[in-house]
C-alpha positions as CSV (number, residue, x, y, z in Angstrom):
1,X,0.0,0.0,0.0
2,X,1.4,3.4,-1.0
3,X,0.3,6.7,0.4
4,X,1.0,10.3,-0.5
5,X,0.4,12.9,2.3
6,X,0.0,16.4,1.0
7,X,0.1,18.9,3.8
8,X,1.8,22.4,4.0
9,X,1.8,22.5,7.8
10,X,4.8,20.8,9.4
11,X,3.0,19.5,12.5
12,X,0.0,18.2,10.6
13,X,2.3,16.5,8.1
14,X,4.2,14.8,10.9
15,X,1.0,13.7,12.7
16,X,-0.4,12.3,9.4
17,X,2.8,10.5,8.6
18,X,2.9,8.9,12.0
19,X,-0.8,7.8,11.7
20,X,-0.6,6.5,8.2
21,X,2.9,4.9,8.0
22,X,1.7,1.9,10.0
23,X,-0.4,0.9,6.9
24,X,2.2,1.2,4.2
25,X,4.9,3.3,2.5
26,X,4.3,7.1,2.9
27,X,5.7,9.9,0.8
28,X,5.0,13.5,1.6
29,X,4.6,16.7,-0.4
30,X,4.5,20.2,1.1
31,X,2.3,21.8,-1.5
32,X,0.1,21.1,-4.5
33,X,2.9,21.5,-7.0
34,X,5.0,18.9,-5.3
35,X,1.9,16.6,-5.0
36,X,1.3,16.7,-8.8
37,X,5.0,16.0,-9.4
38,X,5.0,13.1,-7.0
39,X,1.8,11.7,-8.5
40,X,3.2,11.9,-12.0
41,X,6.5,10.3,-11.0
42,X,4.9,7.5,-9.2
43,X,2.8,6.7,-12.2
44,X,5.8,6.9,-14.6
45,X,7.6,4.4,-12.3
46,X,4.6,2.1,-12.3
47,X,4.4,2.5,-8.5
48,X,1.1,4.5,-8.2
49,X,-0.3,5.7,-4.9
50,X,-3.4,3.9,-3.8
51,X,-4.4,6.6,-1.4
52,X,-3.7,10.4,-1.2
53,X,-4.4,12.5,1.8
54,X,-4.8,15.9,0.4
55,X,-5.1,19.2,2.3
56,X,-7.5,21.7,0.7
57,X,-5.7,25.0,1.5
58,X,-2.1,25.0,0.3
59,X,0.3,27.3,-1.4
60,X,1.2,27.1,-5.1
61,X,-1.7,24.9,-6.1
62,X,-4.6,24.3,-3.7
63,X,-5.9,20.9,-2.9
64,X,-9.1,21.2,-5.0
65,X,-7.1,22.0,-8.1
66,X,-4.8,19.0,-7.4
67,X,-7.8,16.7,-6.9
68,X,-9.3,17.8,-10.3
69,X,-6.0,17.5,-12.1
70,X,-5.5,13.9,-10.8
71,X,-9.0,12.9,-11.7
72,X,-8.6,14.4,-15.2
73,X,-5.3,12.5,-15.6
74,X,-7.0,9.3,-14.6
75,X,-9.6,9.9,-17.3
76,X,-7.1,10.9,-19.9
77,X,-4.6,8.1,-19.4
78,X,-5.5,4.4,-19.6
79,X,-5.6,3.2,-16.0
80,X,-8.0,0.3,-16.6
81,X,-5.5,-2.1,-15.1
82,X,-5.9,-0.5,-11.6
83,X,-8.6,1.1,-9.5
84,X,-9.1,4.8,-9.1
85,X,-6.8,6.5,-6.5
86,X,-8.5,7.1,-3.2
87,X,-8.2,10.8,-2.5
88,X,-9.2,11.9,1.0
89,X,-9.4,15.6,1.5
90,X,-8.1,17.0,4.8
91,X,-8.9,20.4,6.1
92,X,-9.3,22.5,9.2
93,X,-12.5,24.0,7.6
94,X,-15.7,22.2,8.3
95,X,-18.2,23.9,5.9
96,X,-20.5,22.5,3.4
97,X,-19.1,24.6,0.5
98,X,-15.7,22.8,0.6
99,X,-17.3,19.4,1.2
100,X,-19.6,19.9,-1.9
101,X,-16.7,21.1,-4.1
102,X,-14.5,18.2,-3.0
103,X,-17.1,15.5,-3.6
104,X,-19.3,16.7,-6.4
105,X,-17.0,18.9,-8.4
106,X,-13.7,17.2,-7.8
107,X,-14.5,13.5,-7.2
108,X,-13.0,13.1,-3.7
109,X,-13.2,9.7,-2.1
110,X,-13.5,11.0,1.4
111,X,-13.2,14.0,3.7
112,X,-11.5,14.4,7.1
113,X,-11.6,17.5,9.3
114,X,-8.6,18.3,11.5
115,X,-7.4,17.5,14.0
116,X,-7.3,14.0,12.5
117,X,-7.1,11.2,15.0
118,X,-6.3,7.5,14.5
119,X,-10.0,6.4,15.1
120,X,-11.3,9.0,12.5
121,X,-8.6,8.0,10.0
122,X,-9.2,4.2,10.5
123,X,-13.0,4.8,10.2
124,X,-12.5,6.6,6.8
125,X,-10.1,3.8,5.6
126,X,-12.6,1.1,6.6
127,X,-15.4,3.0,4.9
128,X,-13.4,3.2,1.7
129,X,-12.2,-0.4,2.1
130,X,-8.5,0.5,1.9
131,X,-7.1,-1.0,5.1
132,X,-4.6,-3.8,4.4
133,X,-6.4,-7.1,4.3
134,X,-9.8,-5.5,3.4
135,X,-9.1,-5.4,-0.4
């Protein structure tokens, strides 16, 4: 299982890495531009990320734009040999506008509000059937 954590805040990035690394290999990106580069490189190396935890508010390229670009790439390229990447949006904002944009305009798989705890993360992973052994 390969994860990409995209988070501009150092503390949040460390917390997420600690929570997620128990389930598989974790790479990190500090902004949307790095996230898109990491996603592209992983696909070129035929080592795609199964799950991306993506902060909404980031510098350079925000999370909603990253989400839309990844979903467009999945449509444009032939990824019929694998399932769609699970993209879980993470944010300190808990408002319906961002939830609606992430789900209905961007194609997010899930949504977590900070602070993210192990029980909340595991519940989201179980809901999406991405815990090791559940696939």
